[in-house]
C-alpha positions, 0 to 999 in steps of 0.5 A, spaced: 500 499 500 501 506 498 502 512 503 495 515 499 493 508 502 496 508 509 494 516 510 487 514 509 487 507 514 490 513 518 484 518 518 478 512 518 482 509 524 483 516 527 475 517 526 473 511 529 478 514 535 474 520 537 466 514 536 469 509 541 473 515 544 467 519 546 463 513 548 468 511 552 469 516 556 463 518 559 464 516 567 471 515 568 475 522 568 478 523 563 486 523 564 485 515 566 482 514 561 488 516 556 491 511 561 488 505 559 487 507 552 495 507 552 496 499 555 492 498 549 496 500 543 502 499 547 500 491 547 499 492 540 504 495 538 509 491 542 506 486 539 506 486 532 513 489 533 514 480 536 511 478 531 515 482 526 522 481 529 524 487 529 525 489 537 533 492 537 535 494 544 535 502 545 543 503 545 543 501 538 539 507 535 542 514 534 541 519 539 539 523 535 533 519 532 531 517 541 531 524 543 526 526 537 522 521 537 521 521 546 518 529 544 515 526 540 512 520 544 511 528 550 508 530 544 503 524 543 501 524 551 500 531 550 496 531 545 491 525 548 490 528 555 488 534 551 485 530 545 479 526 550 478 531 555 476 535 549 470 529 548 469 529 554 465 536 555 464 537 547 461 534 542 465 528 537 463 532 531 466 538 534 472 536 537 475 532 531 475 538 527 479 542 531 484 536 533 484 537 525 488 544 524 494 540 526 494 539 518 496 546 519 500 546 524 503 541 520 504 544 513 506 551 518 511 546 522 513 543 516 515 551 512 518 553 519 522 547 520 523 542 515 525 547 510 519 544 505 516 546 501 508 549 499 504 550 494 499 556 492 495 551 491 497 547 497 498 554 502 490 555 499 488 547 501 491 550 508 486 554 508 480 551 507 482 545 511 482 551 517 475 554 515 473 547 514 475 545 520 472 552 525 466 551 521 464 545 522 466 546 529 462 551 529 455 551 534 
């Protein structure tokens, strides 16, 4: 499968994350719900890594990779904590589009920090994503 297929699968699973998470977080403190979800993810990924024979000692990995993976993990954890708190307080159909403003931020950060370039058409798409997210979430 190409990057596009994987990205579509990611979008579908992210949509299910919002729906299942909204149902699952009712009656449970959001940080604890995030912890339980993380345990499930850890077990799933550990099984996939084990089945694929991809275990490596972290000592074998470049320090820069480890540092940025740690930062990514911290950002993911913070994102999940905020997301579940927002789901507990708001409607999934409002929370998910605002969360997807991350697409806009990735475009901006990609240009600022990774020297990526977007065409005028690309920037128009980013602007439409931002506008669409706000319009869907607006009540």
